[in-house]
C-alpha positions as CSV (number, residue, x, y, z in Angstrom):
1,M,92.3,55.4,92.3
2,Y,90.7,54.3,95.6
3,L,90.2,55.5,99.1
4,K,93.2,54.3,101.2
5,K,92.5,55.8,104.6
6,L,90.1,57.9,106.6
7,E,91.2,59.9,109.6
8,M,88.7,61.5,112.0
9,S,89.3,63.7,115.0
10,G,86.6,65.4,117.0
11,F,84.0,64.5,114.4
12,K,80.6,63.8,116.0
13,S,81.0,60.8,118.4
14,F,84.6,60.1,117.3
15,A,86.2,62.5,119.8
16,N,89.6,60.8,119.7
17,K,91.7,60.5,116.6
18,M,90.5,57.4,114.6
19,V,92.0,55.9,111.5
20,L,90.2,53.5,109.1
21,D,92.5,51.8,106.6
22,F,90.7,50.5,103.5
23,L,92.0,47.7,101.3
24,P,95.4,47.3,103.1
25,D,98.0,45.6,100.9
26,C,95.5,44.9,98.2
27,D,94.7,45.9,94.6
28,I,91.2,46.3,93.3
29,A,92.4,45.2,89.8
30,N,93.0,41.7,91.1
31,G,89.3,41.2,91.7
32,G,89.8,40.1,95.3
33,R,87.3,40.4,98.2
34,C,89.3,43.3,99.6
35,G,87.2,45.6,97.4
36,I,84.5,45.5,100.1
37,T,84.8,46.9,103.6
38,A,82.0,46.4,106.1
39,I,81.4,48.6,109.1
40,V,79.1,47.0,111.7
41,G,77.9,47.9,115.2
42,P,74.8,48.3,117.3
43,N,72.4,51.1,116.8
44,G,73.6,54.4,118.2
45,S,77.2,53.4,118.2
46,G,78.2,55.9,115.5
47,K,78.5,53.8,112.3
48,S,76.7,56.3,110.1
49,N,79.0,59.0,111.4
50,V,81.7,57.4,109.1
51,A,79.5,58.1,106.1
52,D,78.8,61.6,107.3
53,A,82.6,62.2,107.8
54,I,83.3,61.2,104.1
55,R,80.4,63.4,102.9
56,F,81.7,66.2,105.1
57,A,85.3,65.9,103.7
58,I,84.2,66.0,100.0
59,G,82.5,69.3,100.5
60,E,78.9,68.8,101.8
61,Q,77.6,72.2,103.0
62,S,74.1,71.2,104.1
63,S,73.9,70.6,107.8
64,K,70.6,68.7,107.2
65,N,72.4,66.1,104.9
66,L,75.0,65.7,107.7
67,R,72.2,65.1,110.2
68,G,72.6,68.3,112.1
69,K,71.1,71.8,112.4
70,K,74.2,73.9,112.2
71,S,77.8,73.5,111.3
72,E,79.1,73.1,114.8
73,D,76.9,70.1,115.3
74,V,79.6,67.9,113.6
75,I,82.0,68.8,116.4
76,F,82.1,66.5,119.4
77,A,79.6,68.1,121.9
78,G,81.0,66.4,125.0
79,T,79.5,64.0,127.6
80,D,79.3,63.8,131.4
81,K,82.8,62.1,131.3
82,K,84.5,64.0,128.5
83,T,84.5,67.7,127.7
84,R,83.4,69.1,124.4
85,L,86.0,69.9,121.6
86,G,86.5,73.1,119.6
87,V,87.4,71.6,116.2
88,A,86.5,68.7,114.0
89,S,88.9,67.4,111.4
90,V,88.4,64.7,108.6
91,T,91.1,63.7,106.2
92,L,90.7,61.4,103.1
93,H,93.8,59.6,101.8
94,F,93.4,58.7,98.1
95,D,95.7,56.5,96.0
96,N,96.1,58.6,92.8
97,S,98.5,56.3,90.9
98,D,96.3,56.5,87.9
99,K,96.1,60.3,88.1
100,R,92.3,60.2,88.1
101,I,92.5,63.3,90.3
102,P,94.3,65.7,87.9
103,I,97.3,66.7,90.1
104,E,100.8,65.4,90.0
105,F,100.7,63.4,93.3
106,A,100.6,59.6,93.7
107,E,98.8,60.1,97.0
108,V,96.3,62.9,97.6
109,L,95.2,64.0,101.1
110,I,92.0,66.1,101.3
111,T,91.3,67.6,104.7
112,R,88.5,69.7,106.0
113,K,88.4,71.3,109.4
114,V,85.5,73.2,111.1
115,Y,85.9,75.3,114.2
116,R,83.2,76.0,116.8
117,S,83.5,79.7,115.8
118,G,82.1,78.7,112.4
119,E,85.3,79.0,110.5
120,S,86.4,76.3,108.0
121,E,89.6,75.2,106.4
122,Y,90.2,73.1,103.3
123,L,93.6,71.6,102.5
124,I,95.0,69.4,99.7
125,N,98.2,67.7,100.8
126,G,98.6,70.2,103.6
127,A,98.2,73.3,101.4
128,H,95.2,75.6,102.0
129,V,92.8,75.8,99.1
130,R,89.2,76.9,98.4
131,L,86.1,74.7,98.6
132,M,85.7,75.3,94.9
133,D,89.1,73.8,94.2
134,I,88.2,70.6,96.0
135,V,84.8,70.3,94.3
136,D,86.4,70.8,90.8
137,L,89.1,68.1,91.4
138,L,86.7,65.6,92.8
139,A,84.2,66.3,90.1
140,Q,86.8,65.4,87.4
141,A,87.4,62.1,89.3
142,G,83.7,61.3,89.4
143,I,83.3,62.1,93.1
144,G,81.0,64.8,94.6
145,K,78.6,65.6,97.4
146,D,75.7,65.2,94.9
147,S,77.0,62.0,93.2
148,Y,76.2,58.4,94.2
149,C,79.5,57.9,96.1
150,V,77.7,58.2,99.4
151,I,74.3,56.4,99.5
152,T,71.9,56.2,102.4
153,Q,68.8,54.1,102.7
154,G,66.7,57.2,102.1
155,M,68.7,58.2,99.0
156,S,68.3,54.9,97.4
157,D,64.5,55.2,97.6
158,A,64.5,58.9,96.7
159,V,65.2,58.2,93.0
160,L,61.8,56.4,92.8
161,N,60.0,59.3,94.6
162,A,61.7,62.0,92.5
163,S,60.0,63.7,89.6
164,P,61.0,62.9,86.1
165,V,63.0,66.1,85.8
166,E,64.8,65.4,89.1
167,R,65.7,61.9,87.8
168,R,67.3,63.4,84.7
169,S,69.6,65.4,87.0
170,I,70.5,62.1,88.7
171,F,71.3,60.4,85.4
172,E,73.4,63.4,84.3
173,D,75.5,62.9,87.4
174,A,75.8,59.2,86.6
175,A,76.8,60.1,83.0
176,G,79.9,61.9,84.4
177,V,79.0,65.3,83.1
178,K,79.4,67.1,86.4
179,Q,82.5,68.9,85.2
180,Y,80.6,70.0,82.1
181,Q,77.7,71.3,84.2
182,I,80.1,73.2,86.5
183,E,81.8,74.7,83.4
184,K,78.4,75.6,82.0
185,E,77.2,77.2,85.3
186,R,80.4,79.2,85.4
187,A,80.0,80.3,81.8
188,L,76.4,81.3,82.5
189,R,77.5,83.3,85.6
190,K,80.2,85.0,83.6
191,L,77.7,85.6,80.8
192,E,75.3,87.3,83.2
193,S,78.2,89.3,84.7
194,T,79.4,90.3,81.2
195,R,75.9,91.3,80.2
196,E,75.7,93.6,83.2
197,N,79.1,95.1,82.4
198,V,78.0,95.7,78.8
199,E,74.9,97.5,80.1
200,R,77.0,99.6,82.4
201,A,79.5,100.4,79.7
202,D,76.8,101.4,77.2
203,G,75.2,103.5,79.9
204,L,78.4,105.3,80.6
205,I,79.0,105.9,76.8
206,A,75.5,107.4,76.5
207,E,76.2,109.6,79.5
208,I,79.7,110.7,78.3
209,E,79.0,111.4,74.7
210,P,76.9,114.7,75.1
211,H,79.5,116.0,77.6
212,L,82.3,115.1,75.2
213,K,80.7,117.3,72.5
214,N,80.4,120.2,74.8
215,L,84.0,119.8,75.9
216,R,85.2,119.7,72.3
217,R,83.5,123.1,71.5
218,Q,85.1,124.6,74.6
219,A,88.5,123.2,73.7
220,E,88.3,124.7,70.2
221,K,87.3,128.1,71.7
222,A,90.2,127.8,74.1
223,S,92.7,127.3,71.3
224,Q,91.6,130.6,69.6
225,G,92.4,132.6,72.8
226,K,95.7,130.8,73.2
227,D,97.6,133.3,71.1
228,V,96.1,136.3,73.0
229,A,96.8,134.6,76.3
230,Q,100.4,134.0,75.2
231,K,100.9,137.7,74.4
232,L,99.3,138.7,77.6
233,R,101.7,136.4,79.5
234,E,104.8,137.8,77.8
235,K,103.8,141.4,78.7
236,Q,103.0,140.4,82.2
237,L,106.4,138.7,82.5
238,L,108.0,141.8,81.3
239,L,106.2,144.2,83.6
240,Y,106.3,141.9,86.7
241,G,110.0,141.2,86.1
242,F,110.7,144.9,86.1
243,L,108.7,145.5,89.3
244,W,110.2,142.5,91.0
245,N,113.8,143.7,90.4
246,S,112.9,147.3,91.4
247,F,111.5,146.0,94.7
248,Q,114.4,143.8,95.3
249,G,116.9,146.7,94.8
250,E,114.9,149.1,97.0
251,R,114.5,146.5,99.7
252,G,118.2,145.6,99.6
253,A,119.2,149.3,100.2
254,L,116.6,149.7,103.0
255,V,117.8,146.4,104.6
256,T,121.4,147.7,104.6
257,E,120.4,151.0,106.1
258,R,118.3,149.2,108.7
259,D,121.1,146.8,109.7
260,G,123.6,149.7,110.2
261,M,121.1,151.6,112.4
262,Q,120.3,148.4,114.3
263,K,124.0,148.0,115.1
264,E,124.3,151.6,116.2
265,V,121.2,151.2,118.4
266,F,122.6,148.0,119.8
267,D,125.9,149.6,120.8
268,L,124.1,152.6,122.3
269,E,121.7,150.3,124.2
270,V,124.7,148.4,125.6
271,E,126.2,151.7,126.9
272,T,122.8,152.8,128.2
273,N,122.2,149.5,129.9
274,T,125.6,149.7,131.5
275,L,125.0,153.2,132.9
276,S,121.5,152.1,134.0
277,R,123.0,149.2,135.9
278,E,125.6,151.5,137.5
279,V,122.9,154.0,138.5
280,T,120.8,151.2,139.8
281,E,123.7,149.8,141.9
282,V,124.5,153.3,143.3
283,S,120.8,153.8,144.0
284,K,120.6,150.5,145.8
285,M,123.7,151.4,147.8
286,M,121.9,154.7,148.8
287,E,118.7,152.9,149.5
288,D,120.5,150.0,151.2
289,Q,121.3,151.4,154.7
290,S,121.8,147.9,155.9
291,G,125.5,148.5,156.8
292,E,124.7,151.4,159.0
293,E,121.6,149.7,160.3
294,I,123.7,146.6,161.1
295,A,126.3,148.7,162.9
296,N,123.7,150.5,164.8
297,H,122.0,147.2,165.6
298,E,125.2,145.7,166.8
299,L,125.9,148.7,168.9
300,M,122.5,148.4,170.5
301,K,123.0,144.7,171.0
302,L,126.3,145.3,172.8
303,R,124.6,147.9,175.0
304,E,121.9,145.4,175.9
305,E,124.6,142.7,176.6
306,A,126.4,145.2,178.9
307,N,123.1,145.9,180.7
308,T,122.6,142.1,181.0
309,F,126.0,141.7,182.6
310,L,125.3,144.5,185.0
311,R,122.0,142.9,186.0
312,D,123.6,139.6,186.5
313,R,126.3,141.2,188.6
314,S,123.6,142.7,190.8
315,I,121.9,139.4,191.2
316,I,125.1,137.7,192.2
317,E,125.9,140.4,194.8
318,G,122.4,139.8,196.3
319,K,123.0,136.1,196.5
320,I,126.3,136.8,198.3
321,E,124.3,138.8,200.9
322,I,121.9,135.9,201.3
323,E,124.6,133.4,201.9
324,K,126.1,135.6,204.6
325,E,122.6,135.7,206.3
326,K,122.3,132.0,206.1
327,Q,125.4,131.5,208.2
328,K,123.7,133.2,211.2
329,E,121.4,131.2,213.8
330,Q,117.9,130.4,212.5
331,E,114.6,129.3,213.8
332,V,113.8,126.0,212.1
333,V,110.3,124.7,211.7
334,R,110.4,121.0,211.1
335,V,107.5,119.0,209.7
336,I,107.2,115.5,211.2
337,P,105.1,113.0,209.2
338,V,102.4,111.1,211.2
339,D,103.2,107.6,210.0
340,L,102.8,104.2,211.4
341,E,106.0,104.5,213.6
342,Y,104.8,107.8,214.9
343,V,101.3,106.4,215.8
344,R,102.9,103.3,217.4
345,K,105.1,105.4,219.7
346,A,102.2,107.6,220.6
347,L,100.0,104.6,221.4
348,E,102.7,103.1,223.5
349,E,102.9,106.3,225.5
350,I,99.0,106.4,225.8
351,R,99.0,102.7,226.8
352,A,101.5,103.3,229.5
353,N,99.4,106.2,230.8
354,Q,96.3,103.9,230.7
355,Q,98.2,101.3,232.7
356,E,99.2,103.9,235.1
357,L,95.6,105.0,235.4
358,I,94.5,101.5,236.1
359,E,97.1,101.1,238.8
360,R,96.0,104.4,240.4
361,I,92.3,103.3,240.3
362,R,93.2,100.1,242.0
363,S,95.2,101.8,244.7
364,V,92.7,104.7,245.4
365,E,91.8,105.2,249.1
366,K,90.3,108.6,249.4
367,L,87.5,110.4,247.6
368,E,89.9,113.3,246.8
369,D,92.1,110.8,244.8
370,L,89.3,110.2,242.4
371,Q,89.4,113.8,241.2
372,D,93.0,113.4,240.3
373,I,92.3,110.2,238.5
374,R,89.5,111.9,236.6
375,E,91.8,114.7,235.5
376,F,94.4,112.1,234.5
377,A,91.8,110.2,232.4
378,Q,90.9,113.5,230.7
379,V,94.6,114.0,229.8
380,I,94.7,110.5,228.2
381,K,91.5,111.3,226.3
382,Q,92.9,114.5,225.0
383,K,96.1,112.7,223.9
384,L,93.9,110.2,221.9
385,H,91.9,113.1,220.4
386,D,95.2,114.9,219.4
387,L,96.5,111.7,217.9
388,D,93.4,111.3,215.8
389,E,93.6,114.9,214.5
390,K,97.3,114.5,213.7
391,A,96.6,111.2,211.9
392,S,93.9,112.9,209.8
393,E,96.3,115.8,208.9
394,G,99.2,113.5,208.1
395,S,102.0,115.6,209.7
396,V,103.0,117.6,212.7
397,K,105.0,121.0,212.7
398,E,107.6,121.5,215.4
399,K,109.5,124.8,215.8
400,R,113.2,124.7,216.9
401,I,115.9,127.4,216.9
402,I,119.2,125.9,215.8
403,A,122.6,127.0,214.5
404,L,123.8,126.0,211.0
405,P,125.5,122.6,211.1
406,D,129.2,122.4,210.2
407,E,128.7,120.6,207.0
408,E,126.1,123.1,205.8
409,K,128.3,125.9,206.8
410,K,131.1,124.5,204.7
411,E,128.7,124.2,201.7
412,S,127.6,127.7,202.2
413,D,131.3,128.9,202.3
414,K,131.8,127.2,198.9
415,R,128.8,128.8,197.4
416,L,129.9,132.2,198.7
417,T,133.4,131.7,197.1
418,A,131.9,130.7,193.7
419,L,129.6,133.7,193.7
420,T,132.5,136.0,194.4
421,E,134.5,134.5,191.5
422,E,131.5,134.8,189.2
423,R,131.2,138.5,190.1
424,E,134.9,139.1,189.2
425,R,134.4,137.3,185.8
426,L,131.4,139.6,185.0
427,N,133.5,142.7,185.9
428,K,136.1,141.6,183.3
429,H,133.4,141.1,180.6
430,L,132.0,144.5,181.3
431,E,135.5,146.0,180.7
432,V,135.8,144.2,177.3
433,L,132.3,145.3,176.2
434,Q,133.0,148.9,177.1
435,K,136.0,148.8,174.8
436,T,134.0,147.2,171.9
437,L,131.3,149.8,172.3
438,T,133.8,152.5,171.7
439,E,135.1,150.9,168.5
440,K,131.5,150.3,167.1
441,E,130.6,153.9,167.6
442,A,133.6,155.0,165.6
443,S,132.7,152.5,162.7
444,L,129.1,153.9,162.6
445,V,130.5,157.4,162.0
446,A,132.7,156.1,159.1
447,L,129.6,154.4,157.4
448,R,127.6,157.6,157.5
449,E,130.5,159.5,155.7
450,A,130.6,156.8,152.9
451,G,126.8,157.1,152.3
452,R,127.2,160.9,151.7
453,K,129.9,160.2,149.0
454,S,127.6,157.5,147.3
455,R,124.8,160.1,146.9
456,E,127.2,162.5,145.1
457,M,128.2,159.7,142.6
458,F,124.6,158.8,142.0
459,F,123.7,162.3,140.7
460,V,126.7,162.2,138.3
461,K,125.8,158.8,136.8
462,E,122.1,159.6,136.5
463,K,122.8,162.7,134.4
464,E,125.1,160.8,132.0
465,W,122.5,158.0,131.7
466,R,119.7,160.5,130.8
467,E,121.8,162.0,128.0
468,K,122.5,158.5,126.5
469,E,118.8,157.6,126.7
470,F,117.8,160.7,124.8
471,R,120.2,159.9,122.0
472,L,118.9,156.3,121.9
473,T,115.3,157.4,121.6
474,K,116.1,159.6,118.6
475,L,118.0,156.8,116.9
476,K,115.1,154.3,117.5
477,D,112.7,156.8,115.9
478,A,114.9,157.0,112.8
479,L,115.1,153.1,112.7
480,N,111.4,152.8,113.0
481,E,111.0,155.1,110.0
482,V,113.3,152.9,107.9
483,R,111.4,149.8,109.0
484,V,108.1,151.4,107.9
485,R,109.6,152.2,104.5
486,L,110.9,148.6,104.3
487,A,107.5,147.2,105.3
488,R,105.8,149.2,102.5
489,V,108.2,147.8,100.0
490,E,107.6,144.3,101.3
491,V,103.8,144.7,101.2
492,R,104.1,145.8,97.5
493,E,106.4,142.9,96.9
494,E,103.9,140.4,98.5
495,D,101.1,141.9,96.4
496,L,103.3,141.3,93.4
497,V,104.0,137.7,94.5
498,T,100.2,137.1,94.9
499,L,99.5,138.7,91.5
500,V,102.2,136.6,89.7
501,R,100.9,133.4,91.4
502,E,97.3,134.2,90.4
503,E,97.9,135.4,86.9
504,L,101.0,133.5,85.8
505,A,100.7,130.4,88.1
506,M,104.4,130.7,89.0
507,D,106.6,132.0,91.8
508,A,107.9,135.6,91.6
509,S,111.4,134.4,92.4
510,E,111.4,132.9,88.9
511,L,111.2,136.3,87.2
512,T,114.6,137.4,85.9
513,Y,116.1,140.1,83.7
514,K,116.1,137.7,80.8
515,E,112.4,138.2,80.5
516,A,112.8,142.0,80.9
517,P,115.3,143.6,78.5
518,V,117.4,146.4,80.0
519,H,116.2,149.2,77.7
520,E,112.6,148.4,78.8
521,T,113.2,148.3,82.5
522,T,115.2,151.4,83.0
523,Q,112.6,154.0,82.0
524,P,109.5,154.6,84.2
525,I,107.3,155.5,81.2
526,E,107.7,151.9,79.9
527,R,105.9,150.7,83.0
528,E,102.8,152.8,82.1
529,R,102.9,151.5,78.5
530,L,103.1,147.9,79.6
531,E,100.3,148.4,82.1
532,R,98.0,149.8,79.3
533,E,98.9,146.9,76.9
534,I,98.2,144.3,79.6
535,A,94.8,145.9,80.4
536,R,93.9,145.8,76.7
537,L,94.9,142.2,76.3
538,K,92.9,141.2,79.4
539,V,89.8,142.8,77.9
540,E,90.4,140.7,74.7
541,V,90.7,137.5,76.7
542,E,87.5,138.3,78.6
543,H,85.8,139.1,75.2
544,I,86.8,135.7,73.9
545,G,85.3,134.1,77.0
546,T,86.4,132.7,80.3
547,I,87.7,129.2,79.6
548,D,88.8,126.8,82.3
549,P,92.5,126.2,81.7
550,L,91.9,122.5,82.5
551,V,89.1,122.1,79.9
552,V,91.6,120.9,77.2
553,E,93.0,118.3,79.7
554,E,89.5,117.3,80.7
555,Y,88.5,117.0,77.0
556,Q,91.5,114.7,76.3
557,E,90.8,112.6,79.4
558,T,87.1,112.3,78.5
559,E,87.8,111.4,74.9
560,K,90.3,108.8,76.0
561,R,87.7,107.3,78.4
562,F,85.0,107.4,75.7
563,V,87.3,105.5,73.3
564,F,88.3,103.0,76.1
565,L,84.6,102.3,77.0
566,T,83.7,101.9,73.3
567,H,86.5,99.3,72.9
568,E,85.5,97.7,76.2
569,S,81.9,97.4,75.1
570,T,82.9,95.8,71.9
571,D,85.2,93.3,73.7
572,L,82.5,92.5,76.2
573,K,80.0,91.8,73.5
574,Q,82.6,89.5,71.8
575,A,83.1,87.8,75.1
576,M,79.4,87.2,75.4
577,E,79.4,85.5,72.1
578,S,82.3,83.3,73.2
579,L,80.5,82.4,76.4
580,R,77.3,81.5,74.5
581,T,79.5,79.3,72.3
582,V,80.9,77.6,75.4
583,V,77.5,77.1,76.9
584,K,76.3,75.6,73.6
585,E,79.3,73.3,73.5
586,M,78.7,72.2,77.1
587,D,75.1,71.5,76.3
588,Q,76.1,69.4,73.4
589,K,78.6,67.4,75.4
590,I,76.1,66.9,78.2
591,D,73.4,65.7,75.8
592,E,75.8,63.3,74.0
593,A,77.1,61.9,77.3
594,F,73.6,61.7,78.7
595,D,72.2,59.9,75.6
596,E,75.1,57.3,75.8
597,A,74.7,56.9,79.5
598,F,70.9,56.6,79.4
599,K,71.1,53.8,76.8
600,E,73.6,51.8,78.9
601,I,71.9,52.4,82.2
602,R,68.5,51.4,80.7
603,T,70.0,48.1,79.5
604,K,71.8,47.4,82.8
605,F,68.7,48.4,84.8
606,S,66.6,45.8,83.0
607,E,69.4,43.2,83.5
608,Y,69.8,43.8,87.3
609,F,66.0,44.0,87.7
610,K,65.6,40.5,86.3
611,I,68.5,39.2,88.4
612,I,67.1,40.6,91.6
613,F,63.4,39.6,90.9
614,G,64.2,36.4,88.9
615,G,62.3,37.8,86.0
616,G,59.9,40.6,85.3
617,K,60.3,43.7,83.2
618,A,61.8,47.2,83.9
619,E,62.1,50.1,81.5
620,L,63.4,53.7,81.5
621,E,61.9,56.2,79.1
622,I,62.6,59.8,78.3
623,V,59.4,61.9,78.5
624,K,58.8,65.6,77.7
625,I,57.3,67.7,80.4
626,K,56.1,71.3,80.1
627,R,57.3,73.6,82.8
628,R,54.6,75.3,84.8
629,V,55.1,79.0,85.4
630,R,53.2,80.6,88.3
631,L,51.7,84.1,87.5
632,S,51.1,86.1,90.7
633,Q,48.2,88.5,90.6
634,D,48.1,91.9,92.4
635,T,47.7,91.7,96.1
636,D,44.6,93.9,96.2
637,E,42.9,91.7,93.6
638,N,43.8,88.6,95.6
639,E,42.3,90.1,98.7
640,E,39.1,91.1,96.9
641,D,38.5,88.0,94.8
642,G,40.1,85.5,97.1
643,E,41.7,83.7,94.1
644,D,45.1,81.9,94.1
645,D,47.9,82.6,91.8
646,K,47.4,81.3,88.2
647,E,49.8,79.1,86.3
648,Q,50.6,78.8,82.6
649,E,52.7,76.4,80.6
650,G,56.3,77.3,79.9
651,E,59.2,75.7,78.0
652,T,59.4,71.9,77.5
653,E,61.9,69.9,79.6
654,L,63.1,66.3,79.3
655,G,62.5,63.9,82.2
656,I,62.9,60.2,82.9
657,E,60.1,57.9,83.8
658,I,60.6,54.5,85.4
659,F,58.4,51.5,84.7
660,A,58.9,48.3,86.7
661,C,56.8,45.1,86.8
662,P,57.9,42.2,89.0
663,P,57.2,38.7,87.6
664,G,53.6,37.4,87.9
665,K,52.2,40.9,88.5
666,K,50.6,43.6,86.5
667,I,52.0,47.0,87.7
668,T,51.2,50.2,85.9
669,H,52.8,52.7,88.3
670,L,55.6,52.7,90.9
671,S,53.2,53.6,93.7
672,M,51.7,50.1,93.3
673,L,55.0,48.4,94.4
674,S,55.4,47.1,97.9
675,G,58.1,48.5,100.2
676,G,60.4,45.6,99.5
677,E,59.8,45.8,95.8
678,R,60.5,49.5,95.8
679,S,63.8,48.9,97.7
680,L,64.8,46.2,95.2
681,T,63.9,48.3,92.2
682,S,65.9,51.3,93.6
683,L,68.9,48.9,94.2
684,A,68.7,47.6,90.6
685,L,68.7,51.2,89.3
686,L,71.6,52.0,91.7
687,F,73.7,49.1,90.5
688,A,72.9,50.0,86.9
689,I,74.2,53.6,87.5
690,I,77.3,52.3,89.3
691,S,78.0,49.7,86.5
692,H,77.9,52.4,83.8
693,N,80.2,54.9,85.5
694,P,81.9,53.2,88.4
695,P,82.9,55.7,91.0
696,P,86.3,55.2,92.7
697,F,84.5,54.3,95.9
698,A,80.9,54.1,97.2
699,I,79.6,54.3,100.7
700,L,76.4,52.2,101.3
701,D,74.7,53.2,104.5
702,E,72.2,50.3,105.3
703,V,70.7,50.4,101.8
704,E,69.8,46.6,102.1
705,A,68.1,46.9,105.5
706,A,64.7,46.1,104.0
707,L,65.8,43.0,102.1
708,D,65.0,39.4,103.2
709,E,67.6,36.7,103.3
710,A,67.2,35.6,99.7
711,N,67.3,39.1,98.3
712,S,70.2,39.9,100.6
713,R,72.2,37.0,98.9
714,R,71.4,38.5,95.5
715,F,72.4,41.9,96.7
716,S,75.7,40.7,98.0
717,K,76.4,38.7,94.8
718,M,75.9,41.9,92.7
719,L,78.0,43.9,95.2
720,Q,80.8,41.4,94.8
721,E,80.7,41.7,91.0
722,L,80.7,45.5,91.1
723,S,83.6,45.5,93.6
724,T,86.1,44.6,90.8
725,H,85.7,48.3,89.5
726,T,84.4,50.2,92.6
727,Q,85.6,50.1,96.2
728,F,82.6,49.6,98.5
729,I,82.3,50.6,102.1
730,A,79.1,49.1,103.5
731,I,77.6,50.2,106.8
732,T,75.3,47.2,107.5
733,H,73.7,44.8,109.9
734,N,73.3,42.2,107.1
735,R,75.3,39.0,107.6
736,E,75.4,38.3,103.8
737,T,77.0,41.7,103.2
738,M,79.4,41.1,106.0
739,S,80.4,37.7,104.4
740,Q,81.4,39.4,101.2
741,A,83.7,41.9,102.9
742,G,87.5,41.5,103.0
743,L,87.8,43.9,105.9
744,L,85.4,44.3,108.8
745,Y,85.3,47.2,111.2
746,G,83.3,47.1,114.4
747,V,82.0,50.3,116.0
748,T,81.2,50.4,119.7
749,M,80.5,53.2,122.1
750,G,82.0,53.3,125.6
751,A,80.6,54.6,128.8
752,D,82.1,58.0,128.1
753,G,80.0,58.4,124.9
754,V,82.9,58.2,122.5
755,S,82.9,55.8,119.6
756,Q,85.7,53.2,119.4
757,L,86.9,50.9,116.5
758,L,88.1,47.4,116.1
759,S,88.9,45.7,112.8
760,I,89.5,42.2,111.4
761,R,90.7,40.9,108.0
762,L,88.2,38.2,107.2
763,D,90.4,36.6,104.5
764,Q,93.3,36.4,106.9
765,A,91.0,35.1,109.6
766,E,89.8,32.3,107.3
767,K,93.5,31.3,106.6
768,L,94.3,31.2,110.3
769,K,91.1,29.1,110.9
770,S,92.0,26.7,108.2
């Protein structure tokens, strides 16, 4: 099994879809250099995001371990040139030819998606699964978020800084007991859940048991009164059956009588309503004087029309007289407008007079002539004054007596002829109207005679209608009496239905003659005897005690539940024992695997330590450590005394202590090692763990950053040896590590803030170079 391919889309700086192929066309079993893939690139280009993507896909839930604060930090956040994305997706392609992942697929695809809303999806070969399913499968294959398949520089040094108990957990992961630990944890959770269920079941049993005893006593008492209740029920069925059938017979007879009377009432109502309508119609005819009123109105209208014609004839005769007067001579007053033409003519006349005045002045010889000239000048002045007044008034009236012109006389003759013809036409209309008036007056007399006959018919119909109404009232009173009797029977019947439902819990319609023999239902005295017996049996039932009819059913249900809970408690206790056995077996398997792994890792650690340092001594020892348990005091005492919480020793735990001494030095504690020595020691322990239980693949994120050139060569040599069993993906800046890689990926970041990939096959590049 190995990692064939990694697909990323929207994960951190890898906004676009990126695919990293590992070990293309190569087999780890051949021992070739293709077992190592190197990922290089400048700082900040996004190299370590590849390691984060793999850790994300195998189920890492801690945002801190993914170098973020919240889950959406793994989604591409966007840059100035590229918008942010809403989902991040990572898919791991595994070659599962050896079925190390226990599913029947030669290739396994594990996908994890996270959305900006916080939702996550987990898929195996495209099928949705739970996170727990992925963790279980990968744990059985030796892969997990807590295993050493993804190692950063801080993680490699953390094993030295860890406490002995924490180191034991690391060695247990290396021993491949993760699946046993998961099984143990599940068994412990089930054990705790089962223990709680046992407590609840025992609590319910303790609560139910006293109630069950009380119900048992009541059930026994109820069985004693069962016979009395049965007798009471038989008597009640007998009596109530008799009453029910009596009520049914009486009700049937009353219903038949009511229906007959209702039919008779209906028929009489129809006759009464018919007479009522006839009386109403005659009454309306009497009240409706519209025909007579219309005739009278038309008569008045005709008289008005005749008067109108007479008036029009008088007007026309007046117009005829006027036209005759017009044909005589008339004094005409004509109004002449003082317009520009009128003024011009007047001014010409005045100008001529002025010219004449000037000539007369020139030719004057005597003093007496001047007086004439002065008077003539006054005349001219008066003409100017008159012209000014006429111009201000706008018109001048001139009176003239003239005879009618010939044309106007002809027009007048025409009008006179037309008026004469109109007068003749009106005379003919008046003759027709006079004839119509005579006919309308005769019609009005006939209408008044018809109204008198209608009044006589009204009195006859009204008398007949009152007689029918009286008979109908008496019949309705008799019908109401039958209905009252029927209502009483129905009330008694309803009371019986209610009584049967309350006492017998059944419907009254179910009572038949089979429950009431004929000889017992035909005599009224039997009813009294049955009533007395029923009353006596009721007293006996009350004396025995009021027992809930459902108490027996409740007792049976409670007893059934008590038995169920008792068996359930027993089964749960057996399950607890089985779970304790499982936990004990898991502890035994974990201890056995741990002991075997510890011995081999201790030997390998010593070997790799000597290889890296060229000598020296390194040991791993199991130590016993007593757990410290903190005892908290009361708050009031702490405030008064100012003392901290106290501690006491608890159970003993096993831990692992590391002793390392480089050649030529005398080191008694790890804290005395230099930074480089600590890094080399942690790498030696890391290689020892990997050599014991080689994971299918391992991601090394700049774990050799602190090594010098000589130690880097040793590191790369050991990495090459281990690559025959483990596929390594090294994120590095180290040239020695790069030289051991069969495939080299370069990571760069463009101006848009998105990481890009380029790759090269070093073995193929060497062949091309040669």
